[in-house]
TIMI-2910 file (N, C-alpha, C, CB; in pm, 1 decimal, decimal comma, always signed):
<rs>
+----------+----------+----------+----------+----------+----------+----------+----------+----------+----------+----------+----------+------+
!      n_x !      n_y !      n_z !     ca_x !     ca_y !     ca_z !      c_x !      c_y !      c_z !     cb_x !     cb_y !     cb_z ! resn !
+----------+----------+----------+----------+----------+----------+----------+----------+----------+----------+----------+----------+------+
!  -3057,3 !  -5120,3 !  +9344,7 !  -2948,2 !  -5031,6 !  +9307,7 !  -2833,5 !  -5107,1 !  +9242,4 !  -2898,2 !  -4957,2 !  +9429,2 !  Met !
!  -2803,4 !  -5220,7 !  +9310,5 !  -2686,1 !  -5300,8 !  +9252,7 !  -2718,5 !  -5353,7 !  +9117,8 !  -2647,0 !  -5420,8 !  +9344,0 !  Lys !
!  -2842,0 !  -5392,7 !  +9085,3 !  -2882,3 !  -5440,1 !  +8955,7 !  -2873,6 !  -5330,8 !  +8854,5 !  -3020,3 !  -5495,8 !  +8960,1 !  Thr !
!  -2907,7 !  -5209,9 !  +8891,8 !  -2897,1 !  -5091,2 !  +8803,0 !  -2754,9 !  -5066,5 !  +8767,8 !  -2956,5 !  -4965,8 !  +8868,4 !  Leu !
!  -2668,0 !  -5068,9 !  +8862,2 !  -2514,4 !  -5048,6 !  +8837,3 !  -2463,2 !  -5158,5 !  +8752,1 !  -2428,7 !  -5046,5 !  +8973,6 !  Ile !
!  -2498,8 !  -5283,8 !  +8777,4 !  -2456,6 !  -5392,9 !  +8692,0 !  -2506,8 !  -5374,8 !  +8544,4 !  -2508,3 !  -5525,9 !  +8750,8 !  Gln !
!  -2630,2 !  -5339,6 !  +8533,3 !  -2688,2 !  -5311,8 !  +8402,2 !  -2613,9 !  -5204,9 !  +8329,1 !  -2831,0 !  -5272,3 !  +8415,4 !  Ser !
!  -2588,1 !  -5093,9 !  +8397,5 !  -2517,4 !  -4983,2 !  +8331,7 !  -2377,6 !  -5022,1 !  +8295,3 !  -2514,3 !  -4860,6 !  +8420,2 !  Ala !
!  -2313,2 !  -5096,9 !  +8379,6 !  -2177,4 !  -5151,2 !  +8346,9 !  -2177,7 !  -5240,5 !  +8227,5 !  -2120,8 !  -5228,3 !  +8463,7 !  Thr !
!  -2271,9 !  -5329,2 !  +8218,5 !  -2285,1 !  -5421,2 !  +8109,1 !  -2313,5 !  -5341,7 !  +7977,2 !  -2398,5 !  -5524,4 !  +8139,7 !  Leu !
!  -2407,3 !  -5243,0 !  +7985,2 !  -2433,8 !  -5161,1 !  +7870,6 !  -2309,0 !  -5086,8 !  +7822,1 !  -2542,7 !  -5064,0 !  +7902,7 !  Ala !
!  -2240,7 !  -5029,2 !  +7909,6 !  -2118,1 !  -4949,2 !  +7879,4 !  -2013,4 !  -5042,6 !  +7815,0 !  -2058,7 !  -4881,0 !  +8012,6 !  Leu !
!  -1994,4 !  -5162,2 !  +7871,6 !  -1897,5 !  -5257,7 !  +7820,7 !  -1934,2 !  -5294,8 !  +7680,3 !  -1889,8 !  -5382,1 !  +7909,2 !  Thr !
!  -2059,8 !  -5324,0 !  +7653,1 !  -2108,7 !  -5361,1 !  +7518,6 !  -2090,4 !  -5248,2 !  +7421,6 !  -2255,9 !  -5401,4 !  +7522,8 !  Thr !
!  -2109,4 !  -5125,7 !  +7461,3 !  -2087,5 !  -5007,9 !  +7368,2 !  -1939,2 !  -4994,3 !  +7336,3 !  -2140,6 !  -4871,9 !  +7432,6 !  Ile !
!  -1852,9 !  -5009,5 !  +7439,2 !  -1710,7 !  -4992,2 !  +7421,9 !  -1656,4 !  -5108,6 !  +7335,7 !  -1638,8 !  -4985,3 !  +7560,6 !  Val !
!  -1707,4 !  -5225,8 !  +7352,6 !  -1661,6 !  -5342,2 !  +7269,9 !  -1708,7 !  -5320,6 !  +7125,6 !  -1718,3 !  -5481,2 !  +7327,1 !  Ala !
!  -1823,9 !  -5278,4 !  +7109,7 !  -1882,0 !  -5252,3 !  +6975,0 !  -1798,4 !  -5144,0 !  +6903,5 !  -2034,3 !  -5206,3 !  +6986,6 !  Gly !
!  -1763,2 !  -5039,5 !  +6976,3 !  -1679,3 !  -4932,2 !  +6921,3 !  -1542,7 !  -4980,1 !  +6884,2 !  -1667,0 !  -4819,6 !  +7018,9 !  His !
!  -1485,0 !  -5066,5 !  +6962,6 !  -1347,3 !  -5122,7 !  +6939,0 !  -1350,9 !  -5202,4 !  +6811,3 !  -1298,0 !  -5214,6 !  +7059,7 !  Ala !
!  -1455,1 !  -5285,4 !  +6794,5 !  -1469,1 !  -5364,2 !  +6673,2 !  -1486,9 !  -5284,2 !  +6548,6 !  -1581,1 !  -5454,6 !  +6686,3 !  Leu !
!  -1555,0 !  -5166,7 !  +6561,5 !  -1582,5 !  -5074,9 !  +6454,5 !  -1448,0 !  -5012,1 !  +6412,2 !  -1687,5 !  -4966,1 !  +6498,6 !  Ala !
!  -1356,7 !  -4985,4 !  +6507,1 !  -1229,9 !  -4922,8 !  +6483,4 !  -1124,6 !  -5018,7 !  +6435,8 !  -1184,2 !  -4855,9 !  +6604,9 !  Asp !
!  -1148,3 !  -5149,4 !  +6442,5 !  -1047,7 !  -5244,1 !  +6401,1 !  -1026,0 !  -5231,1 !  +6248,0 !  -1089,9 !  -5389,4 !  +6440,8 !  Ala !
!   -895,2 !  -5230,6 !  +6212,7 !   -853,5 !  -5224,1 !  +6079,4 !   -856,7 !  -5354,3 !  +6010,6 !   -724,3 !  -5169,2 !  +6072,5 !  Gln !
!   -935,5 !  -5372,4 !  +5905,3 !   -930,8 !  -5502,7 !  +5838,2 !   -805,8 !  -5537,2 !  +5763,2 !  -1039,2 !  -5511,2 !  +5746,6 !  Pro !
!   -773,7 !  -5665,4 !  +5752,5 !   -663,2 !  -5709,5 !  +5670,1 !   -718,8 !  -5789,8 !  +5561,6 !   -559,7 !  -5787,7 !  +5747,9 !  Ser !
!   -749,8 !  -5723,7 !  +5444,6 !   -815,7 !  -5786,3 !  +5339,4 !   -720,3 !  -5880,4 !  +5255,8 !   -877,5 !  -5680,3 !  +5254,0 !  Arg !
!   -587,2 !  -5851,1 !  +5266,2 !   -494,8 !  -5930,5 !  +5192,8 !   -360,5 !  -5933,3 !  +5274,7 !   -475,9 !  -5872,5 !  +5046,2 !  Asn !
!   -265,1 !  -6009,8 !  +5225,8 !   -142,8 !  -6026,4 !  +5297,7 !    -68,2 !  -5895,3 !  +5318,9 !    -56,7 !  -6123,0 !  +5226,4 !  Leu !
!    -60,9 !  -5809,2 !  +5226,2 !    +10,7 !  -5682,0 !  +5237,7 !    -49,9 !  -5600,2 !  +5344,5 !    +10,4 !  -5605,4 !  +5107,4 !  Ala !
!   -185,4 !  -5586,1 !  +5345,9 !   -251,5 !  -5514,0 !  +5453,4 !   -220,8 !  -5575,1 !  +5586,9 !   -400,0 !  -5510,6 !  +5431,6 !  Glu !
!   -223,6 !  -5707,5 !  +5597,5 !   -203,5 !  -5777,9 !  +5721,4 !    -66,3 !  -5746,0 !  +5776,1 !   -221,0 !  -5927,7 !  +5702,3 !  Ala !
!    +31,0 !  -5755,8 !  +5692,4 !   +176,7 !  -5730,0 !  +5735,1 !   +186,1 !  -5585,0 !  +5785,8 !   +282,7 !  -5753,1 !  +5610,2 !  Val !
!   +129,1 !  -5488,8 !  +5706,3 !   +134,7 !  -5352,2 !  +5743,7 !    +67,0 !  -5330,2 !  +5880,6 !    +70,3 !  -5267,1 !  +5636,2 !  Lys !
!    -57,5 !  -5383,0 !  +5898,4 !   -132,0 !  -5366,0 !  +6019,9 !    -55,7 !  -5436,8 !  +6139,7 !   -277,6 !  -5424,1 !  +6000,9 !  Asn !
!     -1,7 !  -5552,5 !  +6109,8 !    +72,5 !  -5619,1 !  +6218,5 !   +187,9 !  -5540,0 !  +6262,4 !   +119,3 !  -5753,8 !  +6177,5 !  Phe !
!   +254,0 !  -5480,3 !  +6174,6 !   +379,0 !  -5400,6 !  +6207,9 !   +328,5 !  -5272,3 !  +6278,5 !   +469,4 !  -5363,3 !  +6071,6 !  Ser !
!   +236,9 !  -5202,0 !  +6217,7 !   +189,7 !  -5074,4 !  +6281,5 !   +131,2 !  -5090,7 !  +6420,4 !    +85,1 !  -5009,6 !  +6194,7 !  Asp !
!    +48,3 !  -5192,5 !  +6426,6 !    -24,3 !  -5208,6 !  +6552,9 !    +65,6 !  -5270,7 !  +6663,5 !   -149,4 !  -5297,2 !  +6530,2 !  Tyr !
!   +169,8 !  -5343,1 !  +6624,1 !   +262,4 !  -5386,5 !  +6728,8 !   +343,1 !  -5273,6 !  +6783,6 !   +354,2 !  -5491,8 !  +6677,2 !  Asn !
!   +376,4 !  -5177,3 !  +6695,5 !   +440,3 !  -5051,4 !  +6744,1 !   +350,4 !  -4978,9 !  +6837,0 !   +477,5 !  -4959,0 !  +6628,5 !  Ser !
!   +222,6 !  -4969,8 !  +6806,7 !   +126,0 !  -4896,1 !  +6896,0 !   +113,7 !  -4971,0 !  +7023,1 !    -15,7 !  -4879,0 !  +6830,5 !  Arg !
!   +115,4 !  -5106,9 !  +7022,3 !   +104,3 !  -5188,5 !  +7144,5 !   +226,7 !  -5154,3 !  +7236,9 !   +100,1 !  -5346,3 !  +7108,0 !  Leu !
!   +343,7 !  -5154,6 !  +7172,0 !   +466,5 !  -5128,1 !  +7242,2 !   +461,5 !  -4987,1 !  +7311,7 !   +585,9 !  -5137,4 !  +7142,8 !  Glu !
!   +409,9 !  -4886,8 !  +7235,4 !   +393,2 !  -4750,2 !  +7296,5 !   +297,2 !  -4751,7 !  +7411,5 !   +343,6 !  -4648,7 !  +7192,5 !  Gln !
!   +189,3 !  -4819,1 !  +7392,3 !    +90,6 !  -4825,6 !  +7503,6 !   +148,7 !  -4892,6 !  +7621,5 !    -35,8 !  -4898,5 !  +7462,3 !  Ala !
!   +223,6 !  -4994,8 !  +7605,7 !   +286,7 !  -5054,4 !  +7722,7 !   +387,9 !  -4966,2 !  +7790,6 !   +351,6 !  -5180,0 !  +7684,9 !  Met !
!   +456,0 !  -4885,8 !  +7711,0 !   +553,7 !  -4790,9 !  +7769,9 !   +492,0 !  -4683,1 !  +7856,8 !   +631,6 !  -4724,7 !  +7660,7 !  Ala !
!   +357,6 !  -4663,8 !  +7839,8 !   +290,1 !  -4562,2 !  +7917,6 !   +255,5 !  -4615,1 !  +8057,8 !   +163,4 !  -4515,2 !  +7844,6 !  Gln !
!   +268,7 !  -4738,6 !  +8074,6 !   +236,2 !  -4802,3 !  +8198,6 !    +89,3 !  -4858,5 !  +8189,9 !   +253,4 !  -4700,3 !  +8317,6 !  Gly !
!    +55,6 !  -4950,7 !  +8266,7 !    -73,6 !  -5008,7 !  +8258,7 !   -178,1 !  -4932,7 !  +8342,8 !    -65,6 !  -5151,0 !  +8301,1 !  Leu !
!   -230,7 !  -4825,7 !  +8283,3 !   -334,1 !  -4745,4 !  +8338,6 !   -461,9 !  -4797,8 !  +8278,8 !   -312,6 !  -4594,2 !  +8310,9 !  Thr !
!   -578,3 !  -4757,7 !  +8335,0 !   -705,5 !  -4791,9 !  +8272,0 !   -713,2 !  -4745,1 !  +8133,1 !   -818,4 !  -4736,4 !  +8347,5 !  Pro !
!   -657,5 !  -4624,4 !  +8093,6 !   -664,3 !  -4573,7 !  +7961,6 !   -578,8 !  -4656,8 !  +7865,8 !   -622,1 !  -4430,4 !  +7960,4 !  Glu !
!   -455,2 !  -4696,2 !  +7907,5 !   -372,3 !  -4775,0 !  +7821,3 !   -427,0 !  -4920,5 !  +7810,9 !   -227,4 !  -4773,6 !  +7873,2 !  Ser !
!   -488,1 !  -4970,0 !  +7916,0 !   -546,1 !  -5100,4 !  +7899,7 !   -667,2 !  -5097,8 !  +7800,2 !   -589,4 !  -5153,9 !  +8037,3 !  Met !
!   -748,1 !  -4995,0 !  +7801,9 !   -847,6 !  -4981,2 !  +7697,7 !   -790,0 !  -4970,9 !  +7563,0 !   -930,9 !  -4865,9 !  +7722,0 !  Ala !
!   -685,7 !  -4893,2 !  +7545,7 !   -620,1 !  -4881,2 !  +7416,4 !   -565,2 !  -5014,1 !  +7368,1 !   -508,9 !  -4779,5 !  +7423,6 !  Gln !
!   -495,1 !  -5085,6 !  +7460,0 !   -440,7 !  -5217,6 !  +7427,8 !   -555,1 !  -5314,7 !  +7383,5 !   -363,8 !  -5275,6 !  +7552,2 !  Ile !
!   -662,9 !  -5309,6 !  +7451,9 !   -776,2 !  -5390,8 !  +7421,9 !   -822,4 !  -5358,7 !  +7280,1 !   -888,3 !  -5368,7 !  +7524,6 !  His !
!   -830,2 !  -5238,6 !  +7245,1 !   -874,5 !  -5199,1 !  +7106,9 !   -769,1 !  -5238,6 !  +7003,9 !   -901,2 !  -5043,7 !  +7098,2 !  Glu !
!   -644,1 !  -5234,8 !  +7032,3 !   -537,7 !  -5266,4 !  +6939,8 !   -543,9 !  -5420,8 !  +6907,6 !   -396,6 !  -5224,1 !  +7001,4 !  Leu !
!   -583,7 !  -5502,6 !  +7005,4 !   -581,0 !  -5645,0 !  +6980,7 !   -679,3 !  -5693,6 !  +6876,6 !   -605,8 !  -5715,4 !  +7105,2 !  Thr !
!   -787,0 !  -5617,5 !  +6855,5 !   -878,6 !  -5657,2 !  +6744,5 !   -810,9 !  -5651,5 !  +6606,8 !  -1002,7 !  -5565,6 !  +6743,3 !  Tyr !
!   -736,6 !  -5540,1 !  +6582,0 !   -669,4 !  -5533,6 !  +6449,2 !   -552,0 !  -5629,8 !  +6444,4 !   -620,1 !  -5388,9 !  +6418,5 !  Thr !
!   -477,0 !  -5647,7 !  +6557,4 !   -362,1 !  -5742,1 !  +6559,0 !   -411,1 !  -5887,1 !  +6533,1 !   -286,0 !  -5734,3 !  +6697,9 !  Leu !
!   -528,3 !  -5921,0 !  +6599,8 !   -580,7 !  -6060,6 !  +6578,2 !   -623,2 !  -6078,5 !  +6435,7 !   -701,2 !  -6092,0 !  +6672,0 !  Lys !
!   -691,1 !  -5983,3 !  +6375,1 !   -732,9 !  -5995,4 !  +6238,3 !   -611,1 !  -6010,8 !  +6143,1 !   -817,0 !  -5873,6 !  +6199,8 !  Asp !
!   -508,6 !  -5924,0 !  +6168,8 !   -385,9 !  -5932,9 !  +6084,4 !   -310,1 !  -6066,8 !  +6103,1 !   -290,4 !  -5814,9 !  +6118,1 !  Ala !
!   -306,9 !  -6114,1 !  +6224,9 !   -233,3 !  -6232,6 !  +6247,9 !   -309,1 !  -6357,1 !  +6187,5 !   -208,7 !  -6248,3 !  +6399,3 !  Leu !
!   -441,5 !  -6353,6 !  +6190,3 !   -517,4 !  -6457,2 !  +6126,7 !   -492,9 !  -6462,9 !  +5978,7 !   -661,1 !  -6438,5 !  +6153,4 !  Glu !
!   -490,5 !  -6343,6 !  +5911,6 !   -467,9 !  -6343,5 !  +5766,7 !   -325,4 !  -6386,5 !  +5733,0 !   -495,8 !  -6204,4 !  +5708,3 !  Lys !
!   -229,7 !  -6344,3 !  +5816,7 !    -93,9 !  -6386,1 !  +5794,3 !    -79,0 !  -6540,4 !  +5808,8 !     -1,0 !  -6313,0 !  +5892,4 !  Ile !
!   -135,7 !  -6597,2 !  +5908,4 !   -134,0 !  -6745,5 !  +5930,4 !   -200,0 !  -6813,3 !  +5817,8 !   -203,3 !  -6785,7 !  +6061,5 !  Asn !
!   -310,8 !  -6765,3 !  +5768,7 !   -381,9 !  -6825,6 !  +5655,6 !   -296,8 !  -6820,6 !  +5531,1 !   -515,5 !  -6754,9 !  +5630,8 !  Glu !
!   -232,9 !  -6712,7 !  +5507,0 !   -147,9 !  -6703,8 !  +5380,2 !    -16,5 !  -6785,1 !  +5401,8 !   -111,6 !  -6546,9 !  +5343,6 !  Glu !
!    +35,5 !  -6797,7 !  +5519,1 !   +159,7 !  -6877,7 !  +5539,4 !   +125,0 !  -7028,3 !  +5530,2 !   +226,9 !  -6844,2 !  +5681,1 !  Met !
!     +6,8 !  -7071,8 !  +5571,0 !    -39,1 !  -7208,1 !  +5551,6 !    -36,5 !  -7244,0 !  +5399,3 !   -183,6 !  -7225,1 !  +5611,2 !  Asp !
!    -87,2 !  -7149,4 !  +5321,5 !    -84,7 !  -7165,9 !  +5177,1 !    +48,1 !  -7166,5 !  +5119,0 !   -160,2 !  -7064,0 !  +5113,8 !  Gly !
!   +137,9 !  -7091,4 !  +5176,6 !   +277,7 !  -7075,5 !  +5127,8 !   +351,1 !  -7215,4 !  +5155,8 !   +354,6 !  -6947,2 !  +5205,6 !  Leu !
!   +318,5 !  -7273,0 !  +5262,5 !   +383,4 !  -7405,2 !  +5293,3 !   +343,5 !  -7509,1 !  +5190,1 !   +343,6 !  -7455,9 !  +5436,7 !  Thr !
!   +217,9 !  -7503,2 !  +5151,1 !   +163,3 !  -7594,2 !  +5045,0 !   +236,3 !  -7567,3 !  +4914,4 !     +6,9 !  -7573,8 !  +5025,2 !  Asp !
!   +250,8 !  -7439,4 !  +4884,6 !   +320,7 !  -7405,1 !  +4756,1 !   +466,7 !  -7443,1 !  +4756,6 !   +309,9 !  -7255,7 !  +4727,4 !  Thr !
!   +529,6 !  -7428,3 !  +4865,9 !   +671,4 !  -7472,8 !  +4881,3 !   +678,9 !  -7630,6 !  +4863,5 !   +729,1 !  -7428,3 !  +5028,2 !  Leu !
!   +587,8 !  -7696,5 !  +4913,2 !   +589,1 !  -7843,5 !  +4895,9 !   +573,0 !  -7881,6 !  +4749,7 !   +477,2 !  -7909,1 !  +4979,2 !  Glu !
!   +493,0 !  -7811,5 !  +4676,0 !   +476,9 !  -7830,8 !  +4530,5 !   +609,8 !  -7801,3 !  +4463,8 !   +363,4 !  -7738,7 !  +4471,9 !  Glu !
!   +676,3 !  -7695,1 !  +4499,6 !   +811,7 !  -7673,3 !  +4436,7 !   +909,9 !  -7785,1 !  +4467,5 !   +872,6 !  -7540,2 !  +4485,1 !  Ile !
!   +907,3 !  -7843,2 !  +4593,8 !   +987,7 !  -7948,8 !  +4632,3 !   +964,1 !  -8076,8 !  +4548,1 !   +965,5 !  -7973,8 !  +4774,2 !  His !
!   +834,0 !  -8107,1 !  +4531,7 !   +793,0 !  -8221,6 !  +4455,1 !   +834,8 !  -8207,3 !  +4304,7 !   +640,5 !  -8239,8 !  +4468,4 !  Ile !
!   +799,7 !  -8089,7 !  +4250,4 !   +829,9 !  -8060,6 !  +4113,0 !   +987,0 !  -8057,0 !  +4080,5 !   +764,6 !  -7926,0 !  +4078,4 !  Ala !
!  +1058,2 !  -8009,5 !  +4176,0 !  +1204,4 !  -8000,9 !  +4153,5 !  +1265,2 !  -8141,1 !  +4161,4 !  +1272,6 !  -7905,5 !  +4259,0 !  Ser !
!  +1209,6 !  -8223,7 !  +4247,0 !  +1255,4 !  -8365,4 !  +4262,9 !  +1220,4 !  -8443,9 !  +4132,8 !  +1185,7 !  -8435,1 !  +4392,2 !  Glu !
!  +1103,9 !  -8406,5 !  +4071,3 !  +1066,2 !  -8467,5 !  +3948,9 !  +1122,9 !  -8407,3 !  +3825,2 !   +927,2 !  -8467,0 !  +3939,3 !  Ala !
!  +1208,2 !  -8302,2 !  +3848,3 !  +1271,6 !  -8229,9 !  +3743,8 !  +1163,9 !  -8165,6 !  +3639,4 !  +1370,7 !  -8327,7 !  +3671,9 !  Lys !
!  +1057,3 !  -8126,5 !  +3688,0 !   +956,2 !  -8062,8 !  +3612,9 !   +974,6 !  -7911,9 !  +3606,6 !   +824,9 !  -8096,5 !  +3669,4 !  Asp !
!  +1048,1 !  -7864,6 !  +3512,1 !  +1079,7 !  -7720,4 !  +3509,2 !   +957,5 !  -7626,2 !  +3508,1 !  +1163,0 !  -7691,7 !  +3388,0 !  Ala !
!   +858,4 !  -7666,7 !  +3425,9 !   +738,9 !  -7579,8 !  +3413,9 !   +668,1 !  -7564,7 !  +3547,8 !   +640,3 !  -7636,7 !  +3309,4 !  Asp !
!   +653,3 !  -7678,8 !  +3619,1 !   +590,4 !  -7670,3 !  +3752,2 !   +674,2 !  -7591,8 !  +3846,6 !   +565,6 !  -7807,6 !  +3809,6 !  Glu !
!   +806,0 !  -7612,2 !  +3850,6 !   +889,7 !  -7542,2 !  +3939,9 !   +882,8 !  -7388,4 !  +3916,0 !  +1030,8 !  -7593,7 !  +3925,7 !  Val !
!   +883,3 !  -7352,4 !  +3783,1 !   +877,7 !  -7213,1 !  +3746,7 !   +733,9 !  -7150,4 !  +3794,8 !   +899,8 !  -7200,0 !  +3585,5 !  Lys !
!   +633,2 !  -7221,1 !  +3768,4 !   +499,0 !  -7174,4 !  +3806,5 !   +487,9 !  -7159,3 !  +3953,9 !   +391,9 !  -7268,9 !  +3757,1 !  Ser !
!   +517,1 !  -7261,8 !  +4027,1 !   +497,2 !  -7261,9 !  +4177,2 !   +595,0 !  -7165,5 !  +4239,4 !   +517,4 !  -7406,9 !  +4239,9 !  Tyr !
!   +720,3 !  -7151,1 !  +4189,6 !   +817,3 !  -7062,4 !  +4248,8 !   +775,7 !  -6911,5 !  +4229,7 !   +956,9 !  -7090,1 !  +4185,8 !  Thr !
!   +720,7 !  -6884,4 !  +4114,3 !   +665,2 !  -6752,0 !  +4093,7 !   +565,8 !  -6712,8 !  +4193,6 !   +605,7 !  -6742,3 !  +3964,1 !  Ser !
!   +465,5 !  -6802,0 !  +4215,5 !   +360,7 !  -6785,9 !  +4315,3 !   +419,7 !  -6772,3 !  +4456,9 !   +263,8 !  -6905,0 !  +4309,3 !  Glu !
!   +511,4 !  -6858,9 !  +4486,8 !   +574,2 !  -6869,2 !  +4617,7 !   +645,3 !  -6730,0 !  +4649,4 !   +679,4 !  -6992,8 !  +4619,7 !  Tyr !
!   +728,7 !  -6688,6 !  +4560,7 !   +805,1 !  -6573,7 !  +4583,5 !   +718,1 !  -6446,7 !  +4593,7 !   +905,7 !  -6560,9 !  +4476,0 !  Leu !
!   +615,1 !  -6438,7 !  +4518,6 !   +523,1 !  -6326,4 !  +4523,5 !   +469,8 !  -6313,1 !  +4667,1 !   +405,9 !  -6345,3 !  +4420,8 !  Lys !
!   +425,5 !  -6422,2 !  +4723,4 !   +375,3 !  -6422,4 !  +4865,0 !   +488,3 !  -6391,3 !  +4959,9 !   +311,6 !  -6560,3 !  +4903,0 !  Thr !
!   +600,7 !  -6465,5 !  +4944,5 !   +704,9 !  -6458,3 !  +5044,7 !   +759,7 !  -6310,9 !  +5047,1 !   +820,4 !  -6564,4 !  +5013,2 !  Ala !
!   +773,9 !  -6252,0 !  +4935,4 !   +826,6 !  -6109,6 !  +4926,9 !   +731,7 !  -6009,0 !  +4997,8 !   +844,0 !  -6066,1 !  +4774,2 !  Arg !
!   +610,9 !  -6043,3 !  +5010,2 !   +515,9 !  -5957,4 !  +5078,3 !   +552,4 !  -5955,9 !  +5228,9 !   +367,3 !  -6007,2 !  +5054,6 !  Thr !
!   +602,6 !  -6063,5 !  +5282,5 !   +632,9 !  -6075,7 !  +5421,4 !   +781,0 !  -6030,1 !  +5454,9 !   +609,3 !  -6221,2 !  +5463,7 !  Val !
!   +872,7 !  -6060,1 !  +5358,0 !  +1006,2 !  -6024,2 !  +5387,4 !  +1063,3 !  -5957,3 !  +5258,1 !  +1089,6 !  -6150,4 !  +5433,9 !  Ile !
!  +1156,1 !  -5872,5 !  +5272,9 !  +1212,8 !  -5803,5 !  +5156,2 !  +1351,4 !  -5855,3 !  +5127,8 !  +1216,8 !  -5651,5 !  +5178,1 !  Lys !
+----------+----------+----------+----------+----------+----------+----------+----------+----------+----------+----------+----------+------+
</rs>
């Protein structure tokens, strides 16, 4: 009987985890990642305000899939932004106006997606 209960619990956990992954919102680009990060942090805050019930814990668990995906995309893009900023720094030091213009345009496009 104990094995049957454990098997049923494992099966249910697998189904719930698979469902949560299916409900995760992808962050295909930086704009989506920023929107998802903002929206899902608000949802996380609301879930926490309900108190930590089994239902809110399940909801929080599901929210973390989208938050993790969004944060990974934001971190990936910010790493690239750091590299672009370094190129601006080097080009400005060398007084290379064409390079500064090119890299700054790229830099600001990404930076403005994160901040206004």
